[in-house]
ROPATI-648057 format. One record per atom (N, C-alpha, C): residue number from 1; chain; atom name; x, y, z. Coordinates in nm, 2 decimals. Example, Ala and Ser with C-alpha at 12.3 -4.5 7.8 and 13.67 -1.06 7.14 Angstrom:
<sites>
k, c, a, px, py, pz
1, A, N, 1.32, -0.57, 0.78
1, A, CA, 1.23, -0.45, 0.78
1, A, C, 1.32, -0.33, 0.78
2, A, N, 1.28, -0.22, 0.71
2, A, CA, 1.37, -0.11, 0.71
2, A, C, 1.29, 0.00, 0.79
</sites>
This chain:
<sites>
k, c, a, px, py, pz
1, A, N, 10.26, 3.70, -4.96
1, A, CA, 10.28, 3.83, -4.92
1, A, C, 10.21, 3.95, -5.00
2, A, N, 10.16, 4.03, -4.95
2, A, CA, 10.12, 4.16, -5.06
2, A, C, 10.24, 4.20, -5.06
3, A, N, 10.25, 4.25, -5.22
3, A, CA, 10.36, 4.32, -5.27
3, A, C, 10.42, 4.47, -5.18
4, A, N, 10.33, 4.50, -5.18
4, A, CA, 10.38, 4.64, -5.06
4, A, C, 10.48, 4.60, -4.92
5, A, N, 10.43, 4.47, -4.88
5, A, CA, 10.50, 4.41, -4.78
5, A, C, 10.63, 4.35, -4.79
6, A, N, 10.63, 4.32, -4.91
6, A, CA, 10.75, 4.20, -4.98
6, A, C, 10.88, 4.27, -4.99
7, A, N, 11.01, 4.27, -4.90
7, A, CA, 11.15, 4.26, -4.86
7, A, C, 11.20, 4.27, -4.99
8, A, N, 11.29, 4.40, -5.09
8, A, CA, 11.34, 4.35, -5.16
8, A, C, 11.47, 4.27, -5.19
9, A, N, 11.45, 4.20, -5.03
9, A, CA, 11.58, 4.11, -5.05
9, A, C, 11.52, 4.00, -5.11
10, A, N, 11.45, 3.94, -5.10
10, A, CA, 11.41, 3.86, -5.17
10, A, C, 11.37, 3.80, -5.34
11, A, N, 11.39, 3.93, -5.38
11, A, CA, 11.42, 3.94, -5.54
11, A, C, 11.56, 3.95, -5.59
12, A, N, 11.69, 3.92, -5.47
12, A, CA, 11.78, 3.94, -5.51
12, A, C, 11.87, 3.78, -5.53
13, A, N, 11.97, 3.79, -5.63
13, A, CA, 12.09, 3.70, -5.57
13, A, C, 12.13, 3.66, -5.48
14, A, N, 12.16, 3.54, -5.40
14, A, CA, 12.21, 3.55, -5.29
14, A, C, 12.34, 3.64, -5.26
15, A, N, 12.41, 3.65, -5.37
15, A, CA, 12.60, 3.77, -5.34
15, A, C, 12.50, 3.89, -5.32
16, A, N, 12.38, 3.96, -5.40
16, A, CA, 12.32, 4.07, -5.34
16, A, C, 12.26, 4.07, -5.20
17, A, N, 12.23, 3.96, -5.21
17, A, CA, 12.15, 3.92, -5.02
17, A, C, 12.22, 3.96, -4.91
18, A, N, 12.36, 3.91, -4.94
18, A, CA, 12.43, 3.93, -4.83
18, A, C, 12.47, 4.06, -4.79
19, A, N, 12.51, 4.13, -4.98
19, A, CA, 12.57, 4.26, -4.97
19, A, C, 12.46, 4.35, -4.90
20, A, N, 12.30, 4.31, -4.96
20, A, CA, 12.21, 4.37, -4.88
20, A, C, 12.20, 4.42, -4.76
21, A, N, 12.19, 4.24, -4.67
21, A, CA, 12.17, 4.26, -4.56
21, A, C, 12.33, 4.31, -4.47
22, A, N, 12.40, 4.30, -4.55
22, A, CA, 12.51, 4.38, -4.43
22, A, C, 12.51, 4.52, -4.43
23, A, N, 12.47, 4.62, -4.55
23, A, CA, 12.41, 4.74, -4.55
23, A, C, 12.32, 4.76, -4.42
24, A, N, 12.19, 4.67, -4.45
24, A, CA, 12.10, 4.66, -4.42
24, A, C, 12.14, 4.73, -4.23
25, A, N, 12.22, 4.58, -4.15
25, A, CA, 12.24, 4.59, -4.07
25, A, C, 12.35, 4.72, -3.98
26, A, N, 12.44, 4.75, -4.10
26, A, CA, 12.51, 4.83, -4.02
26, A, C, 12.40, 5.00, -4.03
27, A, N, 12.32, 4.98, -4.03
27, A, CA, 12.27, 5.12, -4.02
27, A, C, 12.24, 5.09, -3.85
28, A, N, 12.23, 5.26, -3.84
28, A, CA, 12.15, 5.27, -3.68
28, A, C, 12.01, 5.23, -3.69
29, A, N, 11.98, 5.10, -3.55
29, A, CA, 11.84, 5.04, -3.55
29, A, C, 11.72, 5.18, -3.50
30, A, N, 11.64, 5.14, -3.58
30, A, CA, 11.55, 5.19, -3.60
30, A, C, 11.44, 5.21, -3.47
31, A, N, 11.40, 5.34, -3.44
31, A, CA, 11.29, 5.30, -3.26
31, A, C, 11.21, 5.19, -3.28
32, A, N, 11.20, 5.17, -3.40
32, A, CA, 11.08, 5.04, -3.39
32, A, C, 11.09, 4.93, -3.38
33, A, N, 11.25, 4.90, -3.36
33, A, CA, 11.31, 4.75, -3.35
33, A, C, 11.39, 4.79, -3.23
34, A, N, 11.34, 4.87, -3.13
34, A, CA, 11.39, 4.89, -2.98
34, A, C, 11.29, 4.88, -2.89
35, A, N, 11.30, 4.83, -2.77
35, A, CA, 11.20, 4.82, -2.62
35, A, C, 11.11, 4.77, -2.67
36, A, N, 11.11, 4.64, -2.73
36, A, CA, 11.04, 4.51, -2.76
36, A, C, 11.02, 4.42, -2.63
37, A, N, 11.12, 4.46, -2.53
37, A, CA, 11.13, 4.34, -2.43
37, A, C, 11.00, 4.40, -2.32
38, A, N, 10.94, 4.31, -2.25
38, A, CA, 10.81, 4.33, -2.21
38, A, C, 10.85, 4.38, -2.04
39, A, N, 10.94, 4.39, -2.02
39, A, CA, 11.00, 4.42, -1.83
39, A, C, 10.93, 4.33, -1.78
40, A, N, 10.92, 4.22, -1.83
40, A, CA, 10.86, 4.11, -1.70
40, A, C, 10.95, 4.03, -1.74
41, A, N, 10.98, 4.01, -1.55
41, A, CA, 11.12, 3.92, -1.52
41, A, C, 11.05, 3.82, -1.39
42, A, N, 11.06, 3.70, -1.43
42, A, CA, 10.97, 3.56, -1.37
42, A, C, 11.07, 3.56, -1.22
43, A, N, 11.00, 3.52, -1.15
43, A, CA, 11.02, 3.55, -0.99
43, A, C, 11.13, 3.50, -0.97
44, A, N, 11.24, 3.61, -0.89
44, A, CA, 11.36, 3.50, -0.84
44, A, C, 11.47, 3.52, -0.96
45, A, N, 11.42, 3.59, -1.07
45, A, CA, 11.51, 3.64, -1.15
45, A, C, 11.54, 3.81, -1.17
46, A, N, 11.52, 3.87, -1.07
46, A, CA, 11.50, 4.01, -1.06
46, A, C, 11.68, 4.04, -1.04
47, A, N, 11.69, 4.15, -1.09
47, A, CA, 11.87, 4.18, -1.07
47, A, C, 11.92, 4.25, -1.17
48, A, N, 12.08, 4.30, -1.18
48, A, CA, 12.10, 4.33, -1.36
48, A, C, 12.10, 4.19, -1.44
49, A, N, 12.07, 4.21, -1.58
49, A, CA, 12.07, 4.13, -1.61
49, A, C, 12.20, 4.06, -1.68
50, A, N, 12.21, 3.92, -1.76
50, A, CA, 12.33, 3.85, -1.73
50, A, C, 12.33, 3.86, -1.93
51, A, N, 12.46, 3.88, -2.00
51, A, CA, 12.50, 3.98, -2.08
51, A, C, 12.50, 3.79, -2.15
52, A, N, 12.43, 3.79, -2.29
52, A, CA, 12.39, 3.68, -2.32
52, A, C, 12.42, 3.68, -2.50
53, A, N, 12.41, 3.59, -2.57
53, A, CA, 12.41, 3.63, -2.77
53, A, C, 12.39, 3.51, -2.83
54, A, N, 12.29, 3.50, -2.88
54, A, CA, 12.23, 3.43, -3.00
54, A, C, 12.25, 3.44, -3.09
55, A, N, 12.26, 3.36, -3.23
55, A, CA, 12.29, 3.37, -3.36
55, A, C, 12.20, 3.31, -3.41
56, A, N, 12.13, 3.43, -3.54
56, A, CA, 12.01, 3.42, -3.59
56, A, C, 12.08, 3.35, -3.75
57, A, N, 12.07, 3.24, -3.76
57, A, CA, 12.14, 3.19, -3.92
57, A, C, 12.06, 3.20, -4.00
58, A, N, 12.09, 3.23, -4.10
58, A, CA, 12.03, 3.24, -4.24
58, A, C, 12.06, 3.19, -4.31
59, A, N, 12.05, 3.05, -4.36
59, A, CA, 12.04, 2.91, -4.48
59, A, C, 12.04, 2.98, -4.61
60, A, N, 12.13, 2.94, -4.71
60, A, CA, 12.11, 2.99, -4.88
60, A, C, 12.05, 2.87, -4.87
61, A, N, 11.95, 2.85, -4.92
61, A, CA, 11.89, 2.71, -4.97
61, A, C, 11.83, 2.73, -5.14
62, A, N, 11.84, 2.69, -5.20
62, A, CA, 11.84, 2.68, -5.37
62, A, C, 11.66, 2.74, -5.36
63, A, N, 11.61, 2.71, -5.27
63, A, CA, 11.45, 2.74, -5.26
63, A, C, 11.42, 2.82, -5.17
64, A, N, 11.53, 2.90, -5.13
64, A, CA, 11.54, 3.07, -5.09
64, A, C, 11.58, 3.06, -4.95
65, A, N, 11.62, 3.16, -4.90
65, A, CA, 11.70, 3.17, -4.78
65, A, C, 11.60, 3.15, -4.64
66, A, N, 11.64, 3.08, -4.61
66, A, CA, 11.58, 3.01, -4.44
66, A, C, 11.66, 3.01, -4.36
67, A, N, 11.54, 3.02, -4.23
67, A, CA, 11.60, 3.06, -4.13
67, A, C, 11.61, 2.97, -4.02
68, A, N, 11.76, 2.89, -3.97
68, A, CA, 11.76, 2.77, -3.85
68, A, C, 11.71, 2.80, -3.76
69, A, N, 11.65, 2.73, -3.66
69, A, CA, 11.57, 2.75, -3.54
69, A, C, 11.60, 2.58, -3.45
70, A, N, 11.62, 2.67, -3.30
70, A, CA, 11.65, 2.48, -3.23
70, A, C, 11.50, 2.47, -3.15
71, A, N, 11.45, 2.36, -3.07
71, A, CA, 11.38, 2.38, -3.02
71, A, C, 11.43, 2.29, -2.90
72, A, N, 11.43, 2.33, -2.77
72, A, CA, 11.48, 2.35, -2.65
72, A, C, 11.46, 2.19, -2.61
73, A, N, 11.55, 2.12, -2.53
73, A, CA, 11.55, 1.96, -2.46
73, A, C, 11.43, 2.04, -2.33
74, A, N, 11.30, 1.94, -2.35
74, A, CA, 11.22, 1.98, -2.24
74, A, C, 11.28, 1.99, -2.09
75, A, N, 11.40, 1.90, -2.08
75, A, CA, 11.45, 1.93, -1.92
75, A, C, 11.51, 2.03, -1.93
76, A, N, 11.57, 2.13, -1.98
76, A, CA, 11.65, 2.22, -1.95
76, A, C, 11.54, 2.36, -1.87
77, A, N, 11.59, 2.39, -1.73
77, A, CA, 11.55, 2.52, -1.61
77, A, C, 11.50, 2.60, -1.73
78, A, N, 11.56, 2.66, -1.80
78, A, CA, 11.52, 2.79, -1.87
78, A, C, 11.42, 2.77, -1.98
79, A, N, 11.33, 2.83, -2.03
79, A, CA, 11.26, 2.83, -2.17
79, A, C, 11.24, 2.69, -2.16
80, A, N, 11.22, 2.54, -2.12
80, A, CA, 11.24, 2.42, -2.16
80, A, C, 11.13, 2.34, -2.25
81, A, N, 11.15, 2.35, -2.36
81, A, CA, 11.07, 2.28, -2.48
81, A, C, 11.03, 2.40, -2.57
82, A, N, 11.07, 2.54, -2.55
82, A, CA, 11.09, 2.62, -2.62
82, A, C, 11.15, 2.62, -2.77
83, A, N, 11.10, 2.70, -2.87
83, A, CA, 11.15, 2.72, -2.98
83, A, C, 11.28, 2.82, -2.98
84, A, N, 11.39, 2.81, -3.01
84, A, CA, 11.47, 2.94, -2.97
84, A, C, 11.62, 2.93, -3.10
85, A, N, 11.69, 3.06, -3.08
85, A, CA, 11.82, 3.00, -3.14
85, A, C, 11.92, 2.95, -3.07
86, A, N, 12.01, 2.93, -3.13
86, A, CA, 12.14, 2.86, -3.11
86, A, C, 12.20, 2.98, -3.03
87, A, N, 12.24, 2.94, -2.90
87, A, CA, 12.32, 3.05, -2.81
87, A, C, 12.29, 3.03, -2.64
88, A, N, 12.35, 3.16, -2.59
88, A, CA, 12.39, 3.14, -2.48
88, A, C, 12.45, 3.27, -2.40
89, A, N, 12.49, 3.22, -2.26
89, A, CA, 12.55, 3.36, -2.22
89, A, C, 12.72, 3.34, -2.25
90, A, N, 12.81, 3.48, -2.23
90, A, CA, 12.91, 3.54, -2.29
90, A, C, 13.00, 3.49, -2.15
91, A, N, 13.10, 3.41, -2.20
91, A, CA, 13.22, 3.32, -2.15
91, A, C, 13.30, 3.41, -2.11
92, A, N, 13.41, 3.43, -1.98
92, A, CA, 13.53, 3.52, -1.98
92, A, C, 13.62, 3.53, -2.11
93, A, N, 13.61, 3.40, -2.17
93, A, CA, 13.70, 3.41, -2.30
93, A, C, 13.64, 3.42, -2.43
94, A, N, 13.54, 3.44, -2.44
94, A, CA, 13.44, 3.55, -2.55
94, A, C, 13.52, 3.71, -2.59
95, A, N, 13.54, 3.71, -2.71
95, A, CA, 13.61, 3.85, -2.73
95, A, C, 13.45, 3.94, -2.77
96, A, N, 13.36, 3.87, -2.79
96, A, CA, 13.28, 4.00, -2.77
96, A, C, 13.15, 3.91, -2.84
97, A, N, 13.03, 3.96, -2.85
97, A, CA, 12.87, 3.87, -2.84
97, A, C, 12.85, 3.80, -2.96
98, A, N, 12.97, 3.83, -3.08
98, A, CA, 12.95, 3.76, -3.16
98, A, C, 13.09, 3.63, -3.16
99, A, N, 13.12, 3.60, -3.09
99, A, CA, 13.22, 3.53, -3.08
99, A, C, 13.14, 3.42, -2.97
100, A, N, 13.07, 3.51, -2.90
100, A, CA, 12.96, 3.40, -2.81
100, A, C, 12.87, 3.34, -2.87
101, A, N, 12.80, 3.38, -2.96
101, A, CA, 12.75, 3.32, -3.02
101, A, C, 12.77, 3.20, -3.10
102, A, N, 12.87, 3.21, -3.17
102, A, CA, 12.96, 3.12, -3.28
102, A, C, 13.00, 3.07, -3.15
103, A, N, 13.04, 3.02, -3.08
103, A, CA, 13.08, 2.94, -2.95
103, A, C, 12.97, 2.83, -2.94
104, A, N, 12.84, 2.94, -2.88
104, A, CA, 12.76, 2.87, -2.83
104, A, C, 12.69, 2.77, -2.92
105, A, N, 12.68, 2.80, -3.06
105, A, CA, 12.66, 2.75, -3.17
105, A, C, 12.72, 2.61, -3.18
106, A, N, 12.80, 2.63, -3.20
106, A, CA, 12.92, 2.51, -3.25
106, A, C, 12.90, 2.37, -3.12
107, A, N, 12.86, 2.44, -3.00
107, A, CA, 12.86, 2.38, -2.92
107, A, C, 12.71, 2.27, -2.89
108, A, N, 12.60, 2.38, -2.93
108, A, CA, 12.48, 2.31, -2.91
108, A, C, 12.43, 2.25, -3.03
109, A, N, 12.46, 2.26, -3.16
109, A, CA, 12.45, 2.22, -3.28
109, A, C, 12.50, 2.11, -3.37
110, A, N, 12.68, 2.21, -3.31
110, A, CA, 12.80, 2.16, -3.41
110, A, C, 12.77, 2.21, -3.57
111, A, N, 12.71, 2.34, -3.57
111, A, CA, 12.78, 2.42, -3.64
111, A, C, 12.89, 2.50, -3.62
112, A, N, 12.99, 2.47, -3.71
112, A, CA, 13.13, 2.51, -3.66
112, A, C, 13.16, 2.64, -3.71
113, A, N, 13.22, 2.78, -3.69
113, A, CA, 13.24, 2.90, -3.69
113, A, C, 13.29, 2.94, -3.89
114, A, N, 13.32, 2.85, -3.90
114, A, CA, 13.40, 2.84, -4.04
114, A, C, 13.25, 2.84, -4.12
115, A, N, 13.21, 2.80, -4.09
115, A, CA, 13.06, 2.78, -4.17
115, A, C, 12.96, 2.88, -4.18
116, A, N, 13.00, 3.03, -4.05
116, A, CA, 12.91, 3.13, -4.09
116, A, C, 12.96, 3.27, -4.10
117, A, N, 12.91, 3.32, -4.15
117, A, CA, 13.00, 3.44, -4.19
117, A, C, 12.90, 3.59, -4.14
118, A, N, 12.97, 3.62, -4.04
118, A, CA, 12.86, 3.78, -3.96
118, A, C, 12.79, 3.80, -4.10
119, A, N, 12.71, 3.87, -4.05
119, A, CA, 12.63, 4.00, -4.13
119, A, C, 12.67, 4.10, -4.06
120, A, N, 12.62, 4.13, -3.88
120, A, CA, 12.59, 4.24, -3.81
120, A, C, 12.50, 4.20, -3.76
121, A, N, 12.42, 4.28, -3.65
121, A, CA, 12.40, 4.24, -3.52
121, A, C, 12.27, 4.33, -3.49
122, A, N, 12.19, 4.27, -3.44
122, A, CA, 12.02, 4.34, -3.38
122, A, C, 12.04, 4.46, -3.24
123, A, N, 12.00, 4.50, -3.23
123, A, CA, 11.95, 4.58, -3.06
123, A, C, 11.87, 4.45, -3.01
124, A, N, 11.97, 4.47, -2.83
124, A, CA, 11.95, 4.37, -2.75
124, A, C, 11.81, 4.37, -2.73
125, A, N, 11.80, 4.20, -2.65
125, A, CA, 11.66, 4.17, -2.63
125, A, C, 11.68, 4.15, -2.47
126, A, N, 11.56, 4.18, -2.37
126, A, CA, 11.57, 4.15, -2.24
126, A, C, 11.50, 4.00, -2.23
127, A, N, 11.52, 3.89, -2.12
127, A, CA, 11.41, 3.80, -2.18
127, A, C, 11.37, 3.79, -1.97
128, A, N, 11.26, 3.74, -2.01
128, A, CA, 11.18, 3.67, -1.87
128, A, C, 11.27, 3.63, -1.76
129, A, N, 11.38, 3.53, -1.84
129, A, CA, 11.46, 3.50, -1.78
129, A, C, 11.59, 3.53, -1.72
130, A, N, 11.60, 3.69, -1.69
130, A, CA, 11.73, 3.77, -1.73
130, A, C, 11.84, 3.77, -1.78
131, A, N, 11.83, 3.72, -1.87
131, A, CA, 11.92, 3.77, -1.97
131, A, C, 11.94, 3.90, -2.06
132, A, N, 12.04, 3.92, -2.07
132, A, CA, 12.01, 4.09, -2.20
132, A, C, 12.12, 3.99, -2.30
133, A, N, 12.00, 3.98, -2.44
133, A, CA, 12.04, 3.90, -2.53
133, A, C, 12.13, 3.97, -2.69
134, A, N, 12.20, 3.96, -2.70
134, A, CA, 12.26, 4.04, -2.82
134, A, C, 12.24, 3.95, -2.95
135, A, N, 12.10, 3.95, -3.03
135, A, CA, 12.10, 3.88, -3.19
135, A, C, 12.22, 3.91, -3.32
136, A, N, 12.30, 3.83, -3.34
136, A, CA, 12.44, 3.82, -3.43
136, A, C, 12.35, 3.75, -3.52
137, A, N, 12.34, 3.79, -3.66
137, A, CA, 12.32, 3.74, -3.76
137, A, C, 12.44, 3.69, -3.88
138, A, N, 12.43, 3.59, -3.91
138, A, CA, 12.46, 3.53, -3.96
138, A, C, 12.48, 3.44, -4.11
139, A, N, 12.51, 3.42, -4.24
139, A, CA, 12.47, 3.38, -4.34
139, A, C, 12.55, 3.23, -4.29
140, A, N, 12.48, 3.13, -4.33
140, A, CA, 12.53, 3.02, -4.35
140, A, C, 12.52, 2.93, -4.47
141, A, N, 12.67, 2.89, -4.57
141, A, CA, 12.62, 2.84, -4.67
141, A, C, 12.68, 2.68, -4.69
142, A, N, 12.55, 2.65, -4.73
142, A, CA, 12.57, 2.46, -4.72
142, A, C, 12.68, 2.41, -4.85
143, A, N, 12.72, 2.30, -4.81
143, A, CA, 12.70, 2.24, -4.71
143, A, C, 12.76, 2.21, -4.58
144, A, N, 12.69, 2.13, -4.45
144, A, CA, 12.73, 2.23, -4.33
144, A, C, 12.64, 2.06, -4.29
145, A, N, 12.76, 2.00, -4.19
145, A, CA, 12.69, 1.90, -4.07
145, A, C, 12.67, 2.00, -3.95
146, A, N, 12.59, 1.93, -3.89
146, A, CA, 12.52, 1.93, -3.77
146, A, C, 12.53, 1.80, -3.68
147, A, N, 12.56, 1.84, -3.53
147, A, CA, 12.57, 1.77, -3.46
147, A, C, 12.48, 1.75, -3.30
148, A, N, 12.39, 1.80, -3.35
148, A, CA, 12.28, 1.88, -3.16
148, A, C, 12.33, 1.81, -3.02
149, A, N, 12.36, 1.89, -2.91
149, A, CA, 12.36, 1.87, -2.81
149, A, C, 12.24, 1.75, -2.74
150, A, N, 12.19, 1.67, -2.73
150, A, CA, 12.12, 1.59, -2.67
150, A, C, 12.02, 1.63, -2.53
151, A, N, 12.15, 1.74, -2.49
151, A, CA, 12.08, 1.74, -2.32
151, A, C, 12.04, 1.86, -2.38
152, A, N, 12.09, 1.94, -2.47
152, A, CA, 12.05, 2.10, -2.50
152, A, C, 11.93, 2.15, -2.56
153, A, N, 11.90, 2.01, -2.66
153, A, CA, 11.88, 2.01, -2.84
153, A, C, 11.76, 1.94, -2.84
154, A, N, 11.65, 1.95, -2.84
154, A, CA, 11.49, 1.82, -2.90
154, A, C, 11.51, 1.81, -3.04
155, A, N, 11.55, 1.94, -3.14
155, A, CA, 11.56, 1.93, -3.25
155, A, C, 11.60, 2.07, -3.33
156, A, N, 11.61, 2.06, -3.45
156, A, CA, 11.67, 2.15, -3.54
156, A, C, 11.63, 2.17, -3.64
157, A, N, 11.58, 2.31, -3.68
157, A, CA, 11.49, 2.26, -3.83
157, A, C, 11.54, 2.39, -3.89
158, A, N, 11.41, 2.41, -4.04
158, A, CA, 11.41, 2.56, -4.10
158, A, C, 11.31, 2.60, -4.12
159, A, N, 11.30, 2.73, -4.14
159, A, CA, 11.16, 2.77, -4.18
159, A, C, 11.22, 2.92, -4.30
160, A, N, 11.10, 2.89, -4.38
160, A, CA, 11.12, 2.98, -4.53
160, A, C, 11.15, 3.18, -4.41
161, A, N, 11.25, 3.22, -4.43
161, A, CA, 11.27, 3.32, -4.42
161, A, C, 11.15, 3.43, -4.45
162, A, N, 11.11, 3.43, -4.58
162, A, CA, 10.99, 3.50, -4.65
162, A, C, 10.88, 3.49, -4.52
163, A, N, 10.83, 3.41, -4.50
163, A, CA, 10.77, 3.35, -4.45
163, A, C, 10.74, 3.43, -4.31
164, A, N, 10.87, 3.40, -4.21
164, A, CA, 10.91, 3.48, -4.12
164, A, C, 10.90, 3.62, -4.10
165, A, N, 10.92, 3.72, -4.20
165, A, CA, 10.95, 3.87, -4.26
165, A, C, 10.85, 3.91, -4.33
166, A, N, 10.73, 3.82, -4.30
166, A, CA, 10.61, 3.92, -4.38
166, A, C, 10.49, 3.93, -4.20
167, A, N, 10.44, 4.08, -4.25
167, A, CA, 10.41, 4.10, -4.10
167, A, C, 10.30, 4.07, -4.05
168, A, N, 10.20, 3.96, -4.18
168, A, CA, 10.10, 3.95, -4.21
168, A, C, 10.11, 3.79, -4.06
169, A, N, 10.21, 3.76, -4.07
169, A, CA, 10.22, 3.63, -3.99
169, A, C, 10.25, 3.66, -3.82
170, A, N, 10.31, 3.79, -3.80
170, A, CA, 10.34, 3.84, -3.69
170, A, C, 10.17, 3.85, -3.60
171, A, N, 10.22, 3.77, -3.47
171, A, CA, 10.05, 3.76, -3.40
171, A, C, 10.13, 3.81, -3.28
172, A, N, 9.99, 3.85, -3.19
172, A, CA, 10.00, 3.93, -3.04
172, A, C, 9.90, 3.84, -2.95
173, A, N, 9.95, 3.74, -2.92
173, A, CA, 9.91, 3.63, -2.80
173, A, C, 9.88, 3.69, -2.65
174, A, N, 9.86, 3.60, -2.57
174, A, CA, 9.88, 3.64, -2.42
174, A, C, 9.82, 3.50, -2.33
175, A, N, 9.89, 3.50, -2.21
175, A, CA, 9.87, 3.41, -2.10
175, A, C, 9.84, 3.46, -1.98
176, A, N, 9.80, 3.38, -1.87
176, A, CA, 9.72, 3.43, -1.77
176, A, C, 9.84, 3.35, -1.65
177, A, N, 9.91, 3.43, -1.62
177, A, CA, 9.97, 3.38, -1.50
177, A, C, 9.95, 3.43, -1.39
178, A, N, 9.82, 3.35, -1.28
178, A, CA, 9.75, 3.36, -1.19
178, A, C, 9.68, 3.50, -1.28
179, A, N, 9.62, 3.57, -1.18
179, A, CA, 9.59, 3.70, -1.25
179, A, C, 9.62, 3.82, -1.30
180, A, N, 9.78, 3.78, -1.36
180, A, CA, 9.87, 3.86, -1.44
180, A, C, 9.87, 3.86, -1.59
181, A, N, 9.77, 3.91, -1.66
181, A, CA, 9.82, 3.91, -1.78
181, A, C, 9.92, 3.96, -1.86
182, A, N, 9.99, 3.83, -1.93
182, A, CA, 10.13, 3.86, -1.99
182, A, C, 10.11, 3.88, -2.16
183, A, N, 10.13, 3.97, -2.23
183, A, CA, 10.10, 3.99, -2.39
183, A, C, 10.29, 3.94, -2.43
184, A, N, 10.27, 3.86, -2.56
184, A, CA, 10.39, 3.80, -2.62
184, A, C, 10.35, 3.85, -2.76
185, A, N, 10.42, 3.81, -2.85
185, A, CA, 10.45, 3.80, -3.02
185, A, C, 10.49, 3.62, -3.03
186, A, N, 10.38, 3.61, -3.12
186, A, CA, 10.43, 3.50, -3.19
186, A, C, 10.42, 3.49, -3.33
187, A, N, 10.51, 3.40, -3.38
187, A, CA, 10.44, 3.35, -3.54
187, A, C, 10.47, 3.20, -3.56
188, A, N, 10.31, 3.16, -3.57
188, A, CA, 10.32, 3.03, -3.56
188, A, C, 10.33, 2.99, -3.71
189, A, N, 10.43, 2.86, -3.71
189, A, CA, 10.44, 2.84, -3.85
189, A, C, 10.43, 2.66, -3.85
190, A, N, 10.37, 2.60, -3.97
190, A, CA, 10.30, 2.49, -3.96
190, A, C, 10.25, 2.41, -3.83
191, A, N, 10.30, 2.30, -3.75
191, A, CA, 10.28, 2.30, -3.67
191, A, C, 10.42, 2.33, -3.52
192, A, N, 10.47, 2.45, -3.60
192, A, CA, 10.57, 2.48, -3.47
192, A, C, 10.52, 2.62, -3.40
193, A, N, 10.52, 2.61, -3.28
193, A, CA, 10.48, 2.74, -3.19
193, A, C, 10.63, 2.83, -3.17
194, A, N, 10.63, 2.91, -3.23
194, A, CA, 10.77, 3.02, -3.23
194, A, C, 10.68, 3.15, -3.14
195, A, N, 10.75, 3.18, -3.05
195, A, CA, 10.69, 3.26, -2.92
195, A, C, 10.81, 3.30, -2.87
196, A, N, 10.74, 3.43, -2.78
196, A, CA, 10.83, 3.53, -2.66
196, A, C, 10.90, 3.54, -2.75
197, A, N, 11.05, 3.55, -2.65
197, A, CA, 11.19, 3.60, -2.75
197, A, C, 11.22, 3.62, -2.83
198, A, N, 11.23, 3.45, -2.93
198, A, CA, 11.23, 3.46, -3.02
198, A, C, 11.18, 3.52, -3.14
199, A, N, 11.03, 3.53, -3.13
199, A, CA, 10.95, 3.61, -3.20
199, A, C, 11.01, 3.76, -3.21
200, A, N, 11.00, 3.76, -3.07
200, A, CA, 11.01, 3.89, -3.04
200, A, C, 11.15, 3.97, -3.12
201, A, N, 11.27, 3.85, -3.14
201, A, CA, 11.40, 3.90, -3.14
201, A, C, 11.38, 3.92, -3.34
202, A, N, 11.30, 3.80, -3.38
202, A, CA, 11.23, 3.82, -3.51
202, A, C, 11.17, 3.90, -3.56
203, A, N, 11.10, 4.03, -3.46
203, A, CA, 11.01, 4.10, -3.55
203, A, C, 11.17, 4.22, -3.55
204, A, N, 11.22, 4.21, -3.42
204, A, CA, 11.32, 4.35, -3.43
204, A, C, 11.41, 4.37, -3.58
205, A, N, 11.40, 4.19, -3.62
205, A, CA, 11.49, 4.17, -3.75
205, A, C, 11.42, 4.24, -3.87
206, A, N, 11.27, 4.23, -3.85
206, A, CA, 11.21, 4.22, -3.96
206, A, C, 11.20, 4.41, -3.98
207, A, N, 11.22, 4.46, -3.84
207, A, CA, 11.15, 4.59, -3.85
207, A, C, 11.30, 4.69, -3.89
208, A, N, 11.45, 4.63, -3.83
208, A, CA, 11.57, 4.65, -3.86
208, A, C, 11.57, 4.67, -4.02
209, A, N, 11.51, 4.54, -4.08
209, A, CA, 11.55, 4.52, -4.25
209, A, C, 11.48, 4.63, -4.32
210, A, N, 11.34, 4.68, -4.23
210, A, CA, 11.25, 4.73, -4.33
210, A, C, 11.29, 4.90, -4.36
211, A, N, 11.35, 4.95, -4.24
211, A, CA, 11.34, 5.07, -4.19
211, A, C, 11.42, 5.13, -4.32
212, A, N, 11.37, 5.23, -4.34
212, A, CA, 11.44, 5.35, -4.49
212, A, C, 11.49, 5.45, -4.47
</sites>
């Protein structure tokens, strides 16, 4: 990564990294991190968005911070087979978005809330499937056990956060839906194709952390 693009985060010790992230996430969201939803809705998903939350899990590894992601089951009705964060819609019993993200994460991959320190949250993102998603950034300290739900999750893996937060890896792709062109963000990593809502929320994270 060019030195000018490297975040100070990656030159800090873990405890200082946590403090740096908490400080940055507590600031008002910059304009560059807002309005990244493309406004497109899939047919039949019009109407008021459904409140939802996801966890953006940052894992403290000896080799550096890693981002934990899931690959959704190919049999799911929404976003089948895509790479995503653990999370889902808010339930009536959830105290807030963070509680929903932690509950859904425990249900989907078996990562218990006690292993996650919530650092802050990001601006919401509206998906093509009609959800208004609030990303909750969490610090995960190993060791921890995972037990992915085979109905919802096909795989769980980690990506170096420094790769994700390198703007030279943020790409703009498009697909044709009939005669309509849909542009979206993508962050390909090795054989993994991180795109759509997940990639856009990672851009929100990157732009939030870069704001001065």
